[in-house]
LUMKOL-32815 format. One record per atom (N, C-alpha, C): residue in three letters; x, y negated, z. Coordinates in pm, whole numbers, plus 50000, padded with zeros to 5 digits. Each point is the difference from the previous one (the first is absolute). Last residue first. Example, Ala and Ser with C-alpha at 12.3 -4.5 7.8 and 13.67 -1.06 7.14 Angstrom:
BEGIN
SER512855022550708 SER500824988150006 SER499234989150073 ALA500295057249993 ALA499114988150000 ALA500904988050000 
//
This chain:
BEGIN
UNK231634848845645 UNK499645005849870 UNK498685007250008 UNK501474955850297 UNK500145014649998 UNK499555005249864 UNK502234950250142 UNK498795007449959 UNK500315014950004 UNK502654965850324 UNK499955004749862 UNK498735007749973 UNK500284959550360 UNK500215014449990 UNK499955004349855 UNK499164955050176 UNK501275003049935 UNK500285014849990 UNK496144981850224 UNK499904996049859 UNK501285003549922 UNK499835006950469 UNK499135009749931 UNK499954996749850 UNK502294969850276 UNK500745012749993 UNK499195010449922 UNK497984958550086 UNK501124998149907 UNK500765013149982 UNK496574999150323 UNK499474999649864 UNK501124998849898 UNK501134997250456 UNK499575013649965 UNK499525000749856 UNK501054958150175 UNK501235007949985 UNK499675014249958 UNK496414972850112 UNK500564996249870 UNK501305007449973 UNK497945005750420 UNK499195006349895 UNK500564996849862 UNK501934978550361 UNK500365014250004 UNK499225007549893 UNK498984955050062 UNK501355001149944 UNK500455014649995 UNK495894989050206 UNK499914999149853 UNK501375001449935 UNK499264997350477 UNK499965013649944 UNK499974999849847 UNK500004962750339 UNK501065001949901 UNK500035013949940 UNK497904995850472 UNK500044988849907 UNK501195002049906 UNK498365045550199 UNK500554987150045 UNK499794989149897 UNK498995048349969 UNK498934992250060 UNK500484986350050 UNK502875033349806 UNK498964998249899 UNK498804992450053 UNK503775012850277 UNK500214987849922 UNK498994998249888 UNK500935028550433 UNK498734998449927 UNK500074988149906 UNK503815009850263 UNK499605013149948 UNK498724999249917 UNK502624954350024 UNK499905010950097 UNK499505012849933 UNK502984953649815 UNK498725007250004 UNK500075012150094 UNK503554966649843 UNK499094994750100 UNK498705007650019 UNK502735008549549 UNK500444991650112 UNK498844995850090 UNK500975043749698 UNK499044989049994 UNK500194991650125 UNK503055037949687 UNK499664994350130 UNK499084988149980 UNK500995044949680 UNK499854985550007 UNK499644995950143 UNK501855044249653 UNK499744995350136 UNK499984984850002 UNK499355045449642 UNK500444986150014 UNK499594995250137 UNK500825051649748 UNK499414990850098 UNK500614986149988 UNK501385038049736 UNK498555000349987 UNK499314990150094 UNK504835010049976 UNK499524989949905 UNK498494999949984 UNK501545024050434 UNK500904995349897 UNK499364989549911 UNK498295023550406 UNK499435002449867 UNK500904995349887 UNK500914993950471 UNK500045014449973 UNK499435003549863 UNK499994955650200 UNK501275003449937 UNK500085014849963 UNK496304980650248 UNK499944997549856 UNK501265004949930 UNK499825002050473 UNK499065009449941 UNK499974998549848 UNK502554969550245 UNK500625013250005 UNK499115010549936 UNK498264956850048 UNK501045000349896 UNK500695013749996 UNK496854991650342 UNK499355001449870 UNK501025001049887 UNK501544990850435 UNK499525013849990 UNK499365002549864 UNK501494956850095 UNK501175008750004 UNK499605014749988 UNK496594965650028 UNK500685001249871 UNK501205009450001 UNK496175009950361 UNK500774988249961 UNK500755002249870 UNK495665020350242 UNK500985005349905 UNK500814988249948 UNK497414990150366 UNK499655014249993 UNK500995007349909 UNK499994952550067 UNK500685006950108 UNK499685014950001 UNK500114955649634 UNK499335012550035 UNK500815007250107 UNK501094958349762 UNK499604999650141 UNK499205012550041 UNK501614992449549 UNK501194998350086 UNK499664999950148 UNK497345027249605 UNK499974987250070 UNK501174998650096 UNK499505029749536 UNK500285000850143 UNK500024986150063 UNK498775033649539 UNK499874986450048 UNK500105000250152 UNK501225034249557 UNK499934998650144 UNK499974985250036 UNK498885031649549 UNK500364986550044 UNK499784999350150 UNK500765040849598 UNK499514995950130 UNK500504986050032 UNK499425040649571 UNK500454986750043 UNK499314995850130 UNK501085051149859 UNK498884990649999 UNK500514986450045 UNK501925047449991 UNK500244991849881 UNK498814990849978 UNK502445037250383 UNK498994989649975 UNK500404991649879 UNK502615035950215 UNK499095004449893 UNK498984989349962 UNK503294995650354 UNK500735001749875 UNK499095003949884 UNK498524995750463 UNK500144987249929 UNK500675001649863 UNK497025030350323 UNK501225002649925 UNK500234988149909 UNK497235001150481 UNK499994997349857 UNK501355003949941 UNK496605004750485 UNK501265002649929 UNK499814998049851 UNK496764996750382 UNK500384988349922 UNK501355001849928 UNK497965035150276 UNK498924994349919 UNK500464988849909 UNK501865038850297 UNK500764990449918 UNK499084992749903 UNK499015033950358 UNK499515000749863 UNK500774990949904 UNK500795001750474 UNK500395012949944 UNK499535001549855 UNK501384956550297 UNK498835004949926 UNK500385013049930 UNK502914969850252 UNK499405010850079 UNK498785006149932 UNK502484962949817 UNK501045009950028 UNK499485011950080 UNK497324961049888 UNK500145009349889 UNK501025010950030 UNK497574962050258 UNK500805011150051 UNK500155010949894 UNK497514959249925 UNK501064995450090 UNK500935011150046 UNK496265008349690 UNK500694987849958 UNK501234997250085 UNK497075036050105 UNK500725003149876 UNK500794988049950 UNK497194994150375 UNK501125008850033 UNK500845002949876 UNK496014976749941 UNK501004991450064 UNK501245008150038 UNK496335023749827 UNK500584991449897 UNK501104991350058 UNK497515025450298 UNK500895008549923 UNK500684992149890 UNK496624979950258 UNK501295000350069 UNK501005008949929 UNK495794973449772 UNK500465013250041 UNK501364999150067 UNK496894957150021 UNK500765007449900 UNK500385013650057 UNK496304953550073 UNK500875010550051 UNK500685007449885 UNK498524949849900 UNK499395010850076 UNK501015009850054 UNK499424943749833 UNK500715012749986 UNK499375010550092 UNK498674953849990 UNK499415007749890 UNK500695013549981 UNK501434967350327 UNK498625003750033 UNK499355008649892 UNK504364981149938 UNK500015011050097 UNK498595004850030 UNK500514961849725 UNK500445012249933 UNK499935011950096 UNK498994957750174 UNK499015003349897 UNK500365013049929 UNK503014981450318 UNK498825006150063 UNK498985004449896 UNK503784976949845 UNK500425012750059 UNK498805007350061 UNK499404956349847 UNK500015009749890 UNK500445013750049 UNK500044964550307 UNK498615002749961 UNK499935010049886 UNK504274984550154 UNK499355009750088 UNK498575003149959 UNK503654986549626 UNK499414993350117 UNK499175010050080 UNK504145019449715 UNK498664994549981 UNK499534992450124 UNK504085027149928 UNK500154986849938 UNK498664992949982 UNK500485045250188 UNK500794990650081 UNK500214986349938 UNK497655046149935 UNK499324987449967 UNK500754988050058 UNK501475046550056 UNK499434999849866 UNK499404986949955 UNK502365009650438 UNK500665007649894 UNK499474997349860 UNK498284979150411 UNK501454998950007 UNK500705006249879 UNK495245002550055 UNK500394986049984 UNK501514998449996 UNK498175042650091 UNK499774996249861 UNK500454985749974 UNK500155015950442 UNK500995007049918 UNK499884995949854 UNK496834983550304 UNK501314994250029 UNK501075006449913 UNK495515017249971 UNK500194986549945 UNK501404994750022 UNK498595051349923 UNK500254991450115 UNK500334986049948 UNK497085042049760 UNK501054990149995 UNK500094992250131 UNK498225052049977 UNK499664987349939 UNK501194990750002 UNK499825057349997 UNK500204987250069 UNK499504988049920 UNK499155053150041 UNK499814990649889 UNK500104986050060 UNK502135051850153 UNK498984989750020 UNK499784992449869 UNK503445032750103 UNK498765007350019 UNK498824990650021 UNK504484984549955 UNK499735007349875 UNK498755008550010 UNK501874975750373 UNK499204991649911 UNK499655007149870 UNK501655011350491 UNK499855008449880 UNK499144992949896 UNK502604968450342 UNK499415013250019 UNK499905007549868 UNK502094956650058 UNK498544999649985 UNK499335013550019 UNK504814985549983 UNK499414998450133 UNK498475000449997 UNK502695002649602 UNK500415011150086 UNK499334999550137 UNK499494964549688 UNK499165011549968 UNK500345011950090 UNK502694962150039 UNK498664997350052 UNK499055011449971 UNK504325000849818 UNK500025003150143 UNK498644997850063 UNK500614987249553 UNK499985014550013 UNK499995004350145 UNK500484954649916 UNK498665004349960 UNK499875015150011 UNK504224980550072 UNK499114997550113 UNK498575004449969 UNK503215001949659 UNK500285010450100 UNK499094998350122 UNK499784967149668 UNK499485012749949 UNK500195011150102 UNK501914958650099 UNK498544999550013 UNK499365012749945 UNK504704993549961 UNK499605003350137 UNK498484999950015 UNK502135011049515 UNK499924988850095 UNK499565005050137 UNK500395027449599 UNK501224991949992 UNK500014988550101 UNK497675053649902 UNK499824985950040 UNK501334992749998 UNK499295041949665 UNK500254997150141 UNK499724985350032 UNK498455039449623 UNK500294985850014 UNK500124996550148 UNK498775044049835 UNK501414997349984 UNK500404985450011 UNK495035012749859 UNK500895009150071 UNK501464996549970 UNK496834959449916 UNK499905014149966 UNK501035007850081 UNK497344950350104 UNK501195007649966 UNK499685014449965 UNK496784955649910 UNK500435008650110 UNK501155008849954 UNK499094953049747 UNK499675014350006 UNK500485006450129 UNK499274952149793 UNK500465004050134 UNK499655014750026 UNK498334991449569 UNK500004988250087 UNK500335004550142 UNK500605018749474 UNK499995004450139 UNK500164987850091 UNK498535016849471 UNK500454988450075 UNK499805003450147 UNK500495033349537 UNK499454996150130 UNK500654987350052 UNK498805035649529 UNK500954991450069 UNK499374996250133 UNK498075034549726 UNK500814993049898 UNK501104991850065 UNK497875046750213 UNK499684985949979 UNK500974993749902 UNK500185046350160 UNK498584997749975 UNK499634985649971 UNK504125029450140 UNK499874996149860 UNK498594996349960 UNK502065011850439 UNK499205010449933 UNK499794996949852 UNK502214969450282 UNK500825012150004 UNK499295011849933 UNK497704959450056 UNK501044998449898 UNK500865012549993 UNK496834997550340 UNK499345002349871 UNK501004998649886 UNK501514989550428 UNK499745014449993 UNK499295003849869 UNK500774954350090 UNK501275006949977 UNK499795015149987 UNK496284973850116 UNK500394997549861 UNK501325007049967 UNK498575000850443 UNK499195009049918 UNK500314998149852 UNK502044970350295 UNK500575013450014 UNK499215010149916 UNK498344956550020 UNK501255000349926 UNK500685013550007 UNK496124992250254 UNK499675001049859 UNK501235000249911 UNK500414992050465 UNK499775014149972 UNK499665002149852 UNK501274954250016 UNK500365007750120 UNK499845015049972 UNK497824975649620 UNK500524992950116 UNK500295009850112 UNK499555002549425 UNK499755005450132 UNK500654991750110 UNK498445005849450 UNK500504989550088 UNK499655004250142 UNK500505026749492 UNK499534999350138 UNK500644988050069 UNK498645017249473 UNK500994992950081 UNK499414999150140 UNK498425040949677 UNK499904985950038 UNK501304994250052 UNK498445040149625 UNK500704998050128 UNK500034985250036 UNK495915012849705 UNK501445001349982 UNK500664998250136 UNK495295001249966 UNK500255002649860 UNK501495001649969 UNK497805014250481 UNK500184987949921 UNK500425003449858 UNK499395031550371 UNK498794996849927 UNK500094987449918 UNK503445016050291 UNK499895009749892 UNK498754997549916 UNK500984975550398 UNK500654994649880 UNK499945009949884 UNK498095012850421 UNK499344988049949 UNK500654995549869 UNK501935035750241 UNK498745004249935 UNK499294988049938 UNK503824990950249 UNK500375007449880 UNK498755004349924 UNK499434981050421 UNK500324989749900 UNK500415006549869 UNK499135028850362 UNK498794992849962 UNK500274989749891 UNK503675023550186 UNK499145009149923 UNK498754992949950 UNK502864977050293 UNK500625001449868 UNK499135008849910 UNK498714995950447 UNK499774987549928 UNK500565000849858 UNK500835035950289 UNK498584999449966 UNK499684987649918 UNK504355005050172 UNK499785009249888 UNK498535000349958 UNK501364976850386 UNK500264992249881 UNK499775008749875 UNK497305016650418 UNK501404998049961 UNK500094990449883 UNK496325012850439 UNK500234997749857 UNK501474996749975 UNK498005006650443 UNK500645011249933 UNK500224998349852 UNK496344970250228 UNK500995007450079 UNK500505012149923 UNK496434970949842 UNK501374995949970 UNK501045008650069 UNK495275006850074 UNK500315002349858 UNK501464996849967 UNK498244991450437 UNK500105014349975 UNK500455002849857 UNK499174955450120 UNK501125005250077 UNK500235014849969 UNK496194979249816 UNK501234995849933 UNK501215005750072 UNK495845007550199 UNK500105007349875 UNK501284996549927 UNK498804976450386 UNK500585013050033 UNK500175008449874 UNK500104948349913 UNK499075009350062 UNK500745012650039 UNK500284953249663 UNK500565004150129 UNK498975008550074 UNK499385001449479 UNK500084989650102 UNK500625005550128 UNK501175018849497 UNK499105002150114 UNK500134988550099 UNK502675006849599 UNK498794992149980 UNK499005001950113 UNK504155023949957 UNK500274986350041 UNK498814990749976 UNK500575049049890 UNK499284996150122 UNK500294985750047 UNK503275016949631 UNK498975008650055 UNK499494994950136 UNK502114963349682 UNK500425013250043 UNK498865007150072 UNK499194964349598 UNK500415000050140 UNK500365014250041 UNK499954970149502 UNK499545011250083 UNK500454998350144 UNK499614968549568 UNK500424998650139 UNK499465011450085 UNK501154979649455 UNK499315010050080 UNK500554999650141 UNK499844969249494 UNK500545002850133 UNK499125009750077 UNK501374979249480 UNK498995008150066 UNK500575004750134 UNK501544954149725 UNK500275013950036 UNK498785006450064 UNK500714952749849 UNK499465009449904 UNK500265014650030 UNK500924958450257 UNK500975001449892 UNK499575010549899 UNK497494991850392 UNK499974987549924 UNK500995000149884 UNK499995035950302 UNK498765000349922 UNK499884987549914 UNK503535002150303 UNK500245008349882 UNK498745001949917 UNK499724974250401 UNK501024994349913 UNK500145008249872 UNK497195015950349 UNK499414988849926 UNK500984994349898 UNK501675033550284 UNK498955005549914 UNK499384989049915 UNK503114988450334 UNK500645005549880 UNK498965005749904 UNK498424984350410 UNK500624988749929 UNK500625004849870 UNK498085031850305 UNK499034992749919 UNK500624988349924 UNK501615036350320 UNK500584998449866 UNK499144991149911 UNK498815013050447 UNK501344994450017 UNK500714998049866 UNK495655020650036 UNK499954985550015 UNK501384993850016 UNK499095048749969 UNK500304992349880 UNK499964984950016 UNK501155026850438 UNK499015003449897 UNK500284990949880 UNK502705018750499 UNK499414989549918 UNK498965005749903 UNK503315021350313 UNK498974993150079 UNK499144990649917 UNK504555011849765 UNK499375007050111 UNK498974991150069 UNK500834985149503 UNK500875005950101 UNK499255007550108 UNK498534992849455 UNK500194992550125 UNK500905007650097 UNK499434997749433 UNK499945008650117 UNK500374992250127 UNK498304995549442 UNK500544992850114 UNK499765008250127 UNK500365006349430 UNK499445005550123 UNK500684993250117 UNK499194990349437 UNK500764997550123 UNK499235005850118 UNK500345007949420 UNK499224998250123 UNK500944997850119 UNK501084986349483 UNK500325009750104 UNK499114997750122 UNK500234973349585 UNK498935009750016 UNK500275010350109 UNK503064963549855 UNK498724994150044 UNK498915010250027 UNK505364996249957 UNK499115011650011 UNK498614995650044 
//
């Protein structure tokens, strides 16, 4: 599918720079790539950003990305990291995209933690007060332990220093979907007819392979699950990311043509 546009979606607290390796790779393969950012994530660190992000929902991000892709010449292939992977799933459930590559995708409604570290992460949020009414930033120690744990410390700091704040409501919807009265991340998996490639780093502590596999299994034959040995949550920024990009390209190239 050499002419299919590709939309690359970043994770929480981030911006399109976290997808720059894949963007360059696919542009070099002749694909038209687009890197939208979520609402207000382009604002610099400031009181304005804090105010603008507070209260935003994943539903707002989905709405914005849906509007963006509606302006493309055809339904795109989405490559989403973390939250971007979840948004790709929600767009797939709406029938708005051609296919999706999900890099350590965040969980959707109904996906339970499978490891003690995941449960500990949720417990940590519980002790953070009314974080859903805030726009929290990244804690280096937490990020280093959960998301950047296979990287050298200098790279961990370099990435963390570029990450910004995020809507606490978004984090609540991700980690506490069972208490979200809007069921923001609920998906009727039986109705999804969009090819999905789940890429899961074996060292990802945020969404470990056991949890990612359980999520992928709900799509039946529409999903393919691949473990990526030795990689963390931000594996698109790790040494050897080219192999992951090539795996993605091979899968995309094998997709059947649409009528």
